[in-house]
C-alpha positions in Angstrom: 36.1 85.6 80.3 37.6 83.0 82.6 39.6 80.0 81.4 36.9 77.7 82.6 34.2 79.5 80.6 36.4 80.0 77.5 37.4 76.3 77.1 33.7 75.3 77.1 32.6 77.9 74.6 31.2 75.6 71.9 31.2 77.8 68.8 33.6 80.8 68.8 31.9 83.5 66.7 35.2 85.0 65.6 35.8 82.1 63.2 34.1 82.9 59.9 36.6 82.7 57.0 37.8 79.4 55.4 41.2 79.9 57.1 39.6 80.5 60.5 37.4 77.5 60.2 40.4 75.3 59.2 42.4 76.5 62.2 39.3 76.0 64.4 38.9 72.5 63.1 42.5 71.6 64.0 42.3 73.2 67.4 39.0 71.4 68.1 40.7 68.1 67.3 43.3 68.9 70.0 40.7 69.9 72.7 38.9 66.7 73.8 40.9 66.0 77.0 39.9 69.4 78.4 36.2 69.5 77.3 34.6 66.6 79.2 35.1 64.1 81.9 32.3 61.6 81.3 30.5 60.6 78.1 27.5 58.4 77.3 27.2 57.4 73.7 26.3 54.8 71.0 29.1 53.5 68.7 29.0 51.9 65.3 32.2 50.5 63.8 31.1 51.4 60.3 30.3 54.7 58.5 26.9 56.0 57.3 26.0 58.9 55.0 23.5 60.7 57.2 22.0 58.3 59.8 22.8 54.7 61.0 21.1 51.7 59.5 18.6 50.4 62.0 19.9 46.9 61.4 23.5 47.8 61.9 25.2 46.4 65.1 26.1 49.0 67.8 27.3 49.2 71.3 26.2 51.5 74.1 29.0 53.0 76.1 29.6 54.8 79.4 33.0 56.4 79.7 34.5 58.3 82.7 38.0 59.6 82.5 40.5 58.3 83.2 40.2 54.8 82.1 36.7 53.7 83.2 34.5 52.2 80.4 31.4 50.1 80.3 29.9 48.6 77.0 26.6 47.0 76.5 24.6 45.6 73.6 21.2 47.3 72.8 19.6 44.4 74.8 21.6 45.3 77.9 24.2 42.5 77.7 27.4 43.7 79.3 30.3 43.3 76.7 33.0 45.0 78.7 33.3 46.5 82.1 36.4 48.1 83.6 37.9 46.1 86.5 40.5 47.4 88.9 39.8 51.1 88.6 40.6 51.5 92.3 43.7 49.3 92.2 47.0 50.5 93.7 49.3 52.3 91.3 52.5 51.4 93.2 53.7 48.9 90.6 53.5 51.6 87.9 55.4 54.1 89.9 58.1 51.7 91.1 58.9 51.1 87.4 60.6 54.5 87.6 60.0 55.5 84.0 59.3 59.1 83.1 55.9 58.3 81.6 54.8 56.8 85.0 54.8 60.3 86.5 53.0 62.2 83.8 49.8 63.9 85.1 46.4 63.4 83.5 45.6 66.0 80.8 42.9 67.8 82.8 45.5 68.6 85.5 47.9 70.5 83.2 47.2 73.7 81.2 47.3 73.8 77.4 47.8 76.9 75.3 44.3 78.1 74.2 43.4 80.2 71.2 41.0 83.2 71.4 38.0 81.0 71.0 38.9 78.7 74.0 40.1 75.8 71.9 43.5 74.1 72.4 46.3 75.4 70.1 49.2 73.6 71.7 49.0 70.5 73.9 51.3 70.0 76.9 53.0 66.7 77.8 50.6 64.6 79.8 49.3 61.0 80.3 47.1 60.8 77.3 45.1 57.8 76.3 41.5 56.7 76.1 40.1 53.2 77.0 39.5 51.1 73.9 37.5 48.2 72.7 37.7 46.2 69.4 40.2 48.3 67.6 42.2 51.6 68.0 39.7 53.7 66.1 37.3 53.6 69.1 40.0 55.4 71.3 41.2 57.7 68.5 37.6 59.0 67.9 37.4 60.1 71.5 40.5 62.2 71.2 41.2 62.8 67.5 44.5 64.6 67.9 46.0 62.4 65.2 44.1 64.7 62.7 45.8 67.8 63.9 49.0 67.1 65.7 49.9 68.4 69.2 50.7 71.9 67.9 50.3 74.0 64.7 52.8 73.2 62.0 55.5 75.9 61.3 54.6 78.3 58.5 57.8 77.3 56.6 56.8 73.6 56.8 53.1 73.4 55.9 53.5 69.7 54.9 54.1 69.0 58.6 50.4 69.0 59.2 49.1 65.4 59.6 46.2 66.0 57.2 45.2 68.4 54.5 41.8 70.0 55.5 39.3 71.2 52.9 35.7 72.4 52.9 35.2 72.9 56.6 31.5 73.7 57.4 29.1 73.7 60.3 26.4 71.0 60.2 24.4 69.0 62.7 24.9 65.5 63.8 21.9 64.0 65.7 20.9 67.5 66.7 24.4 68.5 67.9 26.6 71.2 66.1 29.7 69.7 64.5 32.4 70.8 62.1 32.5 68.6 59.0 35.5 68.6 56.6 37.2 66.5 54.0 40.7 65.5 55.1 43.6 63.7 53.3 46.5 62.3 55.2 50.0 63.6 54.4 53.4 62.0 54.8 53.4 63.3 58.4 50.1 61.5 59.4 50.6 59.0 62.2 47.6 57.1 63.4 47.4 56.2 67.0 46.6 52.7 65.8 48.1 52.0 62.3 45.6 49.1 61.8 42.6 51.4 62.4 43.3 55.0 61.4 40.7 57.7 61.4 41.5 58.4 57.7 42.8 56.3 54.9 44.9 57.5 51.9 42.9 59.8 49.7 39.9 61.9 50.7 37.9 61.2 53.9 34.9 62.9 55.5 35.0 63.5 59.2 32.8 65.3 61.8 34.1 66.8 65.0 31.6 67.6 67.8 31.9 71.2 68.8 31.1 70.7 72.5 33.3 67.7 73.2 36.0 67.6 70.5 35.0 64.0 69.8 35.2 62.7 66.2 31.6 61.5 65.8 31.9 60.3 62.2 34.5 59.3 59.7 34.3 57.7 56.3 36.8 57.1 53.5 35.6 58.5 50.2 38.1 56.6 48.1 36.6 54.1 45.7 36.6 50.6 47.1 37.1 51.7 50.8 33.9 53.5 51.6 33.0 50.9 54.3 36.0 52.2 56.4 35.0 54.5 59.2 32.7 54.8 62.3 29.7 56.7 63.7 28.9 58.0 67.2 25.7 59.3 68.7 26.4 61.3 71.9 23.7 60.9 74.5 25.1 62.6 77.5 28.1 64.7 78.5 29.5 65.1 82.1 26.8 63.1 83.7 27.4 61.7 87.2 28.6 58.1 87.1 29.1 55.8 90.1 32.1 53.5 90.4 29.6 50.7 90.6 28.8 51.2 86.9 32.3 50.1 85.8 33.0 47.2 88.1 32.5 43.5 87.2 30.8 42.9 90.6 28.5 45.4 92.3 29.7 47.1 95.5 26.0 47.7 96.3 26.4 51.4 96.5 23.4 53.7 96.7 22.7 55.9 93.7 22.2 59.2 95.5 20.4 60.7 92.5 17.4 58.4 93.2 14.7 59.2 95.8 14.8 56.8 98.7 11.3 56.1 100.1 10.9 55.5 103.9 8.0 53.3 104.8 6.7 54.2 108.3 4.8 51.5 110.1 1.4 52.2 111.7 
């Protein structure tokens, strides 16, 4: 099987035991940058048990890597739209820092496991566009739950979180891995003010196709309102630049039929 096919294999059949599922969970948390390029979804900055409250506020999002993001209210009001996605990068490169020259993740090759998930991430220009708080970006690439590579066998405490009870469930009709995770002393949230998991037990769900953390909730008493919820609506759909600009460039959406009226 080719690398392209392997990395998109959504549910490796070889993972059946508890140990296999735990390893699969961690590798899935590392895999998001290589599993999709564009995503359309709805986002709630609060947790739910099984389904969102119809009255709960949400945003609709269109995201195209790298860095293009559009957010709307359910009524179609634009809350955020990327500007400058076509700006020159010369100022960044002139700064002459090593980070300036890192390649996007999809242009570098990670180490895959037998199921096509990422076992070890290479050095690259990681980072997802954000809105509100850092949990939005962390959910799109939940590597903070697994670390960039497996912990050495002699240092099991080096894993960022302890993982228990991994099982396959569905989330809005999509297959996900659900687990209870508890942060260790090695856990480092990408945004300390909005981590994916709080001290104590937390329930998280990772989408099998995309590697996105579609749900998180603290199970500790007094903090069960901490978490988020995502409903994925489309993966790798074609998205025009016009969608992410503050002012339309009046480009034609080539997906739509153009009618030609011929006069008599």
